[in-house]
C-alpha positions, 0 to 999 in steps of 0.5 A, a space after each residue: 930880429 935884425 936892425 935896419 942896417 941888416 945886422 942881427 941885434 944881440 941883447 944881454 942882461 944880468 939879474 941879481 940872485 933872488 934871496 932864498 928867504 922871499 917868495 914872490 907871487 905874481 897875480 897878473 894871470 889870476 882871474 878877477 875875484 877874491 882869493 885866500 892865501 894859506 901859508 903852511 908849515 909842517 901841516 900847520 896854518 901859520 898865516 891866512 891872507 885874503 886879497 882881491 884881484 880887480 
C-alpha cells in the first residue's frame, strides 16, 4: 500500500506475551446455535459449559 505521496507505508506493532495460564476461545467464526464446551484433564471431565451464539 502506498500513501498519496507515492511513498510506501510501513506499520510496526508489538504485542505483549499472552499468559501461559489462559486459553482464549474466539467464537466469531462459529455458526449460530447452542454449544457445549467440555474441559478435560487426563480423560476426566473438569468443567462443562453451555453457551449460545446469537
